[in-house]
C-alpha positions in Angstrom: 12.6 8.9 0.9 15.4 10.5 -0.9 16.7 12.7 1.9 16.9 9.7 4.3 18.6 7.6 1.6 21.2 10.4 1.3 21.7 10.2 5.1 22.4 6.5 4.9 24.7 7.0 1.9 26.6 9.6 3.8 26.8 7.4 6.9 28.3 4.5 5.0 30.6 6.9 3.1 32.4 8.1 6.2 32.8 4.7 7.8 36.3 3.3 7.5 36.0 -0.1 9.1 33.3 -2.5 10.1 32.9 -2.2 13.8 30.4 -2.6 16.6 29.9 1.2 16.7 28.9 1.1 13.0 26.2 -1.4 13.7 25.0 0.6 16.8 24.8 3.8 14.8 23.1 2.0 11.9 20.4 0.7 14.3 19.7 4.3 15.5 19.5 5.5 11.9 17.0 2.8 10.9 14.8 3.7 13.9 14.9 7.4 12.7 13.9 6.1 9.3 10.6 4.8 10.6 11.8 1.3 10.7 10.7 0.6 14.3 13.0 -0.3 17.2 12.4 -4.0 17.2 12.7 -4.3 13.5 15.9 -2.3 13.4 17.6 -4.4 16.1 16.5 -7.6 14.4 17.7 -6.5 11.0 21.1 -5.2 12.3 21.6 -8.5 14.2 21.0 -10.4 10.9 23.4 -8.0 9.2 26.1 -8.7 11.8 25.7 -12.4 11.1 25.8 -12.0 7.4 29.0 -9.8 7.5 30.7 -12.4 9.7 29.7 -15.3 7.5 30.7 -13.6 4.3 33.8 -11.9 5.9 32.7 -8.4 4.9 35.2 -5.9 6.2 34.3 -2.7 4.2 31.4 -0.4 4.9 30.2 -0.6 1.3 29.9 -4.3 1.6 27.8 -3.8 4.7 25.5 -1.4 2.8 25.0 -4.0 0.0 24.4 -6.7 2.6 21.7 -4.5 4.2 20.0 -4.0 0.9 20.0 -7.8 0.3 18.4 -8.4 3.7 15.8 -5.7 3.2 14.8 -7.1 -0.2 14.4 -10.5 1.3 12.2 -9.0 4.0 9.9 -7.4 1.4 9.7 -10.6 -0.7 8.6 -12.7 2.3 4.8 -11.8 2.1 4.8 -12.5 -1.6 3.4 -10.2 -4.3 -0.3 -10.5 -3.4 -1.9 -8.7 -6.4 -4.5 -11.4 -7.1 -5.9 -9.4 -10.0 -6.0 -11.3 -13.2 -5.8 -9.5 -16.5 -6.4 -12.5 -18.8 -9.8 -13.8 -17.5 -12.3 -11.1 -18.6 -15.4 -13.2 -17.7 -14.4 -13.4 -14.1 -15.7 -10.6 -11.8 -13.0 -9.0 -9.7 -13.5 -6.6 -6.8 -10.9 -4.2 -5.3 -11.9 -2.6 -1.9 -9.8 0.4 -1.1 -9.5 1.2 2.5 -7.7 3.9 4.5 -8.1 7.0 6.6 -9.2 10.3 5.1 -6.5 12.3 3.4 -4.3 9.4 2.1 -5.5 9.7 -1.5 -8.0 6.8 -1.8 -10.3 8.5 -4.3 -7.4 9.5 -6.6 -5.9 6.0 -6.2 -9.2 4.5 -7.3 -9.1 6.6 -10.4 -5.4 5.7 -11.1 -6.3 2.0 -10.8 -9.3 2.4 -13.1 -7.0 4.1 -15.7 -4.3 1.5 -15.3 -6.6 -1.5 -15.7 -8.7 0.1 -18.4 -5.5 0.4 -20.5 -4.9 -3.3 -19.9 -8.3 -4.2 -21.4 -10.3 -4.5 -18.2 -13.8 -2.9 -17.9 -13.7 -1.1 -14.5 -16.6 0.3 -12.6 -15.9 2.8 -9.9 -18.1 2.5 -6.7 -18.4 5.7 -4.7 -18.8 3.9 -1.3 -17.4 6.9 0.7 -20.9 8.2 1.2 -19.9 10.2 4.3 -18.2 12.9 2.2 -20.2 14.5 -0.6 -16.9 15.8 -2.0 -15.6 12.2 -2.4 -18.6 11.2 -4.4 -18.3 14.3 -6.6 -14.6 13.8 -7.1 -15.1 10.2 -8.2 -17.8 11.2 -10.6 -15.4 13.7 -12.2 -12.7 11.1 -12.5 -15.2 8.7 -14.1 -16.1 11.4 -16.7 -12.5 12.1 -17.5 -11.7 8.4 -17.9 -14.9 7.3 -19.6 -15.5 4.9 -16.7 -18.9 4.1 -15.2 -19.4 5.4 -11.6 -22.0 3.8 -9.3 -23.0 6.3 -6.6 -25.8 7.0 -4.2 -26.7 10.2 -2.4 -24.6 11.7 0.4 -25.2 9.8 3.7 -26.4 6.6 2.0 -25.5 3.1 2.8 -21.9 2.3 1.5 -22.6 -1.4 1.3 -25.7 -0.7 -0.9 -23.5 1.2 -3.3 -21.1 -1.7 -3.7 -24.1 -4.1 -4.0 -25.4 -2.0 -6.9 -21.9 -1.9 -8.5 -21.8 -5.7 -8.4 -25.3 -5.8 -9.9 -24.1 -3.5 -12.7 -21.1 -5.7 -13.4 -23.1 -8.9 -13.4 -25.4 -7.3 -15.9 -22.5 -6.9 -18.3 -21.4 -3.4 -17.4 -17.9 -4.4 -16.4 -15.6 -7.0 -15.0 -13.7 -5.1 -12.3 -15.1 -3.1 -9.4 -12.9 -0.5 -7.7 -14.7 0.7 -4.5 -13.7 3.8 -2.7 -14.6 3.7 1.0 -14.9 6.1 4.0 -11.9 6.6 6.2 -13.3 8.4 9.2 -16.4 8.0 11.4 -17.3 9.1 14.9 -15.6 6.2 16.6 -13.1 3.5 15.7 -15.7 0.8 16.5 -18.2 2.4 14.0 -15.5 2.4 11.3 -14.7 -1.3 12.0 -18.4 -2.3 12.0 -19.1 -0.5 8.7 -16.1 -2.1 7.0 -17.2 -5.6 8.3 -20.7 -5.0 6.8 -19.2 -4.0 3.4 -17.0 -7.0 3.6 -19.9 -9.3 4.2 -21.9 -7.8 1.3 -19.1 -8.4 -1.1 -18.4 -11.9 0.1 -22.1 -12.9 -0.3 -23.0 -10.9 -3.4 -19.8 -11.5 -5.4 -19.4 -15.2 -4.6 -16.9 -16.7 -6.9 -15.3 -13.4 -7.7 -11.7 -12.5 -7.1 -11.9 -10.1 -4.1 -9.0 -8.2 -2.7 -8.8 -5.6 0.1 -6.0 -3.0 -0.3 -5.1 -0.5 2.3 -4.0 3.0 1.0 -1.3 4.5 3.2 0.4 7.9 3.1 4.1 7.4 3.0 4.8 10.6 4.9 2.9 9.5 8.0 5.7 7.4 9.3 5.1 4.9 12.1 1.4 6.0 12.3 0.9 4.1 9.0 1.6 0.9 10.9 -1.0 1.8 13.5 -3.6 2.4 10.7 -2.7 -0.9 9.1 -3.2 -2.8 12.3 -6.7 -1.3 12.8 -7.9 -2.1 9.3 -6.2 -5.5 9.2 -8.2 -6.4 12.3 -11.4 -5.2 10.8 -11.1 -6.9 7.4 -8.3 -9.3 6.5 -6.2 -7.1 4.2 -4.5 -8.5 1.1 -2.0 -5.7 0.5 -1.0 -2.1 0.7 -0.8 0.8 -1.8 1.7 3.5 -0.7 0.9 7.1 -1.8 3.0 10.3 -1.7 6.1 8.3 -2.1 7.7 11.3 -4.0 7.6 13.7 -1.0 9.4 13.6 2.4 8.7 10.0 3.3 11.5 8.1 5.1 10.1 4.7 3.9 11.1 2.4 6.7 7.5 1.6 7.8 7.1 -0.5 4.6 9.5 -3.1 6.1 7.4 -3.2 9.3 4.3 -3.9 7.3 6.1 -6.9 5.7 7.7 -8.2 8.9 5.0 -7.6 11.5 1.8 -7.9 9.4 3.0 -9.9 6.4 1.4 -7.4 4.1 2.8 -7.0 0.6 3.0 -3.5 -1.0 1.1 -3.7 -4.3 1.6 -0.3 -5.9 3.6 2.9 -5.2 2.1 6.3 -6.1 4.6 9.0 -7.0 2.3 11.9 -8.1 -1.2 13.1 -8.7 -1.5 12.2 -12.4 -3.2 9.0 -13.5 0.0 7.3 -14.7 1.8 8.0 -11.4 1.1 4.6 -10.0 3.7 1.8 -10.4 3.9 -1.9 -9.4 6.0 -2.3 -6.3 9.5 -3.5 -6.9 11.0 -4.9 -3.7 14.6 -4.9 -5.0 14.5 -1.3 -6.2 12.8 -0.1 -3.0 15.5 -1.8 -0.9 18.3 -0.3 -3.0 16.7 3.2 -2.9 16.3 3.0 0.8 20.0 2.4 1.4 21.0 4.9 -1.3 22.2 2.4 -3.9 19.8 3.3 -6.6 
């Protein structure tokens, strides 16, 4: 997102006065930053109103006003983590969803490492049974982290894997299940039906547990990330989003669309491949970085 933030910073740096042309050019810039046309127009309209109300006459004031509005937009869906660190006897289940290539398996390992360091006892469930490599990769992560991995053979039933992981946890093997799922099947309808089946299994087998469904999105995919979110949100009611590859060429504007259009909070941001490279989402910092103020 850095290069786009630099563009916004440069844009505000060459503006001398607050004018209609400033707002029009800013709208175009936001659209280019993967903000979405409707969201860009709505945000700039709100910015016009704010500038008029607060009598803002300098471009730097407009930029700060924009950061304020964007932060409020990100705060609207709430934090949405729903994972408790202080109730060890309560089973908790995280279902990770997303298309292939976004980094779900690595994200599962990062979450296991993070929560293990916070005195949880995670179990990794290799429910992406459509890719043998995903199962093997999760097993390797489990060995490195000293975390139990529940896995079946390649081509097995993903719901059965999660069922067994819940059984293992109920038997005293852990208090947090992090399930990796498949991201690509032959048709969209097959994917949706598979996810619905997994969802039903967790709902019935883990009754009374804290259960969250987090979508993993690649920050570099731009507006396509919103399309992915809509598909998965329709299949299973999502609770939040984890954004990966935030450190590369992402423009970052799609995060605001997720908040405004789908009311989905971002839970974590991933900035690299190492286990510690996952950070709780900070709406204020993200808004400031987006406009080049941080």
